[in-house]
N, C-alpha and C positions, 0 to 999 in steps of 0.2 A: 983422530983428527975430525972438527966438530962438520957438521953438514948445514948452511946457514940456507936456509929459503927464503925467496925474497918475493913479498907475495904485492898484488897490487887491489884497493879495493877493490877493482874492478873488472875483478877477475869472480865477482859472484852473477852468477847465470842471469839475474833479474837486470842487472847493472848493465850489463853487456847488451843484454838484449833493447832497454832503453836508447843505448848509448848507438848501438849498431842504425835503431829505428831509426833516431833523428838526423843519422846521419844517410840514411837510403831515402828519410822527405828530402834534405838539401841538394842532394845530389836530382832527383825526382824533379824538386823546383828548379833549379839549373836548364834539365833536359827541356824543361815547359819551353824556362823564356828563351831559351835556346831557337827552339821549333817556329814559335808564335813572333818571333824579332824576323827570324829567318822568313817568313810569312809574309809579317808587316812591309816589309824591305819590297817585297816582289810584285803588292797590289799598284794598280793601276790608280789613275786620276778619279774615274768613280766610286772605285770600291773605299776608297781615303775616305771622301765627299759622304758615301752612305754611314760609315761608322763614323763623321764629324771628324778629323785629325788633317792637316796640311801633309804638304810633302817634306817640309824640311821636320814637322815633330817625326812622322813617319819613319825619317831616313837620322834623325839623334837617339831614336828607342835600338835604331835597329842596328846600329853602330854602337850599343851600348855593350860588355863583354858580359857573356853566361854568367858568371859567377855575382854578377852585380845584377843581384832581387832587391825588390825593395817588400 
């Protein structure tokens, strides 16, 4: 009986570490977007004026999904 080993090119340690780093960076960016959008949605009119944005713009940005990062 022959044994077949299925191999993937990403089983190489350097490939895995690069892929995992990229995934963790994306997850980190999504979490940061979620936090900053939540805080933006909580700002009062004075703080929004300080950063030069309107309530409508802040609400639009705060309502974007966390995975939608630019």
